[in-house]
C-alpha positions as CSV (number, residue, x, y, z in Angstrom):
1,M,49.2,23.7,19.1
2,K,50.2,24.1,22.7
3,D,52.4,27.1,21.9
4,E,49.5,28.7,20.6
5,L,47.2,27.5,23.8
6,R,49.6,28.7,25.9
7,L,49.6,32.1,24.5
8,V,46.0,32.2,24.8
9,R,46.1,31.2,28.3
10,N,48.3,33.8,29.2
11,D,46.4,36.5,27.3
12,L,43.3,35.3,29.0
13,N,45.1,35.5,32.6
14,Q,46.2,38.9,32.1
15,L,42.9,40.0,31.0
16,E,41.2,38.6,34.2
17,Q,44.2,40.1,36.3
18,Y,43.3,43.6,34.9
19,E,39.7,42.7,35.2
20,K,40.2,42.5,39.0
21,R,42.3,45.8,39.3
22,R,39.5,47.9,40.3
23,D,37.9,45.1,43.1
24,L,38.0,46.1,46.7
25,L,38.6,42.9,49.5
26,I,37.6,43.7,52.9
27,Y,38.7,41.7,55.5
28,G,36.6,41.2,58.9
29,I,33.4,43.1,57.9
30,S,30.5,40.5,59.1
31,Y,27.6,39.8,57.1
32,T,24.7,41.6,58.3
33,K,21.1,41.2,56.7
34,D,19.8,43.9,54.4
35,K,23.3,45.7,54.6
36,N,24.9,46.7,51.4
37,V,28.4,46.3,51.9
38,T,29.2,49.1,49.1
39,D,27.5,51.6,51.5
40,I,29.5,50.3,54.5
41,V,33.0,51.1,52.6
42,L,31.5,53.9,51.2
43,K,30.5,55.3,55.3
44,L,34.2,53.6,55.8
45,D,35.8,56.3,53.6
46,N,34.5,59.4,55.2
47,T,35.6,57.5,58.2
48,L,39.1,57.3,57.1
49,G,39.2,61.1,55.2
50,L,38.9,59.3,51.7
51,T,36.7,60.2,49.0
52,L,35.7,57.0,46.9
53,K,32.7,56.7,44.7
54,E,30.5,53.4,44.1
55,N,31.9,53.4,40.6
56,D,35.6,53.4,41.8
57,F,34.9,49.7,42.2
58,N,34.3,46.6,39.8
59,A,33.4,44.6,42.5
60,I,33.7,44.4,46.6
61,H,34.5,41.3,48.1
62,R,33.9,41.0,52.1
63,L,36.2,38.4,53.4
64,P,36.4,36.6,56.9
65,P,39.2,37.7,58.9
66,T,42.3,36.3,58.4
67,K,44.0,33.7,60.9
68,N,46.2,36.2,62.3
69,S,44.3,38.9,62.7
70,V,43.0,39.6,66.5
71,D,39.2,39.5,67.6
72,K,38.4,43.0,69.3
73,T,35.1,42.1,70.1
74,K,35.9,39.5,73.1
């Protein structure tokens, strides 16, 4: 029974990781009311010379800057 549970947990973990392969993590984009993060990313892709479409992502997650990042707004 323990082996079966371990296999099921492993399968679940693999499925969860597979689903996350199309997630996009963006660090340091501040929250702005009435601004859609997808719109921000699609505008950013033009600046970077990329060709992204809304359906290229399952989800886009806006994360705070990392501890080691430099705040260039000061």
